[in-house]
C-alpha positions, 0 to 999 in steps of 0.5 A, a space after each residue: 765664123 758663125 755656128 748659130 745653127 747649133 741652138 741646142 748643144 749636141 750630145 757629141 760635144 760632151 765626149 769625144 767620139 766618131 761624130 766629133 772626130 769626123 768634124 775635127 778638120 773643120 774645127 782645125 780650119 776654125 782654129 786657123 782663122 782664130 790664130 790669124 785674126 790674133 796675129 793681125 791684132 797683135 801686130 797692130 794692123 787694125 787700130 783700135 780706140 780704147 774706151 776712156 773708162 774700164 771695161 769688164 767683159 763677162 764672157 765664156 769660151 763655150 757656145 751657149 749660156 753659162 749664167 753670164 746675166 746673173 753675173 752682170 747684174 751682181 757685178 753692177 750692183 756690187 760696184 754701185 755699192 763700192 761707189 762706182 757708177 756702172 753702165 752695161 752693154 750687150 749685143 742684144 742676142 735675139 734682137 731685131 736687126 739694128 742700124 744704131 745702138 739702142 737704150 734699154 729699160 724695163 719696158 723695152 720689147 725683148 723682140 727688139 733688144 733681146 731678152 737678157 738686156 730686158 731682164 737686166 733692166 727689170 731686175 736692177 729697176 732701171 738703175 744702170 744705163 744699158 745699151 745694145 748693139 752688135 758693134 760694142 764700141 758704138 754702144 760704148 760711145 752712145 752710152 757715155 754720151 748720154 750718161 757721162 757719169 758712168 766710170 766703169 762699163 760691164 759687157 755682157 759677153 764680148 770675149 771674142 768681139 775683136 772690135 772691143 779694144 781693152 788692156 786686160 788687168 793681167 798686163 797692168 791695165 784696168 780692163 778685165 776679162 772674166 771667163 765664165 765656166 759652169 758645171 759642164 766644163 769644156 765638154 770634149 774640149 774641141 773647137 766648133 763645130 766638133 766641140 763647143 769651144 768658141 776659143 781654146 780652153 787655154 785662152 788667157 783670162 784675168 779670172 775664171 768665174 765658176 757658176 756651176 757644179 759638177 755631177 759630184 756636187 762640187 767644183 773639182 779640177 782633174 787631169 783634164 782641167 790642168 789648164 785651169 791650175 794656177 789661175 785666179 778663180 772665184 766661185 759664185 754662190 747662187 740661190 733661187 728666191 721666192 716664186 711669183 705668179 706671172 700675171 700677178 707678181 705680188 702674189 708669191 710663194 716659196 718653193 717649199 710651199 709649191 713642193 707641198 701644194 702639188 704632186 710631182 706629176 702636176 708640176 712642169 718646169 720649162 727653161 730656154 737657157 743655154 744650159 736649161 738642166 741647171 735650172 732643173 737641178 736647182 729646183 730639185 735641190 729645193 725638193 721640186 721633182 716634176 716634168 721638165 721641158 728644155 728649149 734652145 736658148 732664146 726660144 720664144 713663147 706663145 699662149 698655145 705653147 703653155 695651154 698644151 702643157 698638162 700641169 697645175 703648176 708651171 715654173 719658168 725663169 725670169 729670162 723666160 718671163 720677159 718674153 711672156 708679158 702678153 701670156 695670161 696663164 695663172 699656172 705660171 710661176 716665175 722663179 728668180 735666181 741671184 748670185 752673190 759675189 764674195 768679198 775677195 772678188 769685190 776687193 780684187 775688182 776694186 784694186 784693179 779698177 783703181 789703177 792709173 789709166 794705162 792708155 795715157 802712156 801709150 796714146 
């Protein structure tokens, strides 16, 4: 069941009210479909062939972005430091219709393979093989065929992809399911379309990755988050780097320099993310207060769009920048964001991935 028409999260998803209660019967039907699908999987009516290497799924139960892509980048880089050879697969959201898996590099067309895979390739300087296709098993097959040295695969999203067979670490396997949770939490905790959830908030997972901050400025677990208690969780620290000019990436300046160089009403921040407010909030923490233009996730850009913005400095994310290759506007500056993984997370990952292959005893 697809609800892709919700390109931008409606306000009623955040708090229960008349609209969400009116839509609740549809959410109940959606939940019924989920339960039937899980039953089919549990009783083994559909045979799935597991991958020959461990799979790490970085996903979310909330519709829209919660900051998965920077996590995929951080995981790949950290695993490489630990001696692993990671590969990455993605659905390639926003990509054109594909009939076969496609390999992505930093020069790929984001309109063909999706903006996030291209961003990953650019940020990692094509260090890791990246393949995109809606059917992730086929992406895995293509990746391992072309890069047989890969010994762990990171899936950008895919928790709800029933065709991606895995044996989660909590069951003694090597495959790991991460649920990424940002400062918005689960909103009104209803399933689609009455709420923002693709699955119930009580969904099993190996660990939760906390990427956002609550309005109070820190992660907190309240009465409404009781499901979260007792689960393994890791907080990820993010930071914004020096901004670089879109038309001349070698030209850089710090965010403090930008804040000192322009009046607030001459700065405009633009973001097409699942949660664009997170980008604007991060800029504000760095002393940059200006106008902001939130756009639906995966939105495309044109020169005309930017020319209509009355500003001396326009700040965009790296995800947006990959779609602006043909735009020559000296006012546009790209603000990179990176995440750091704790040693405790890295050590836990290593301990899981080094387990014996559980499929040897079941196939």
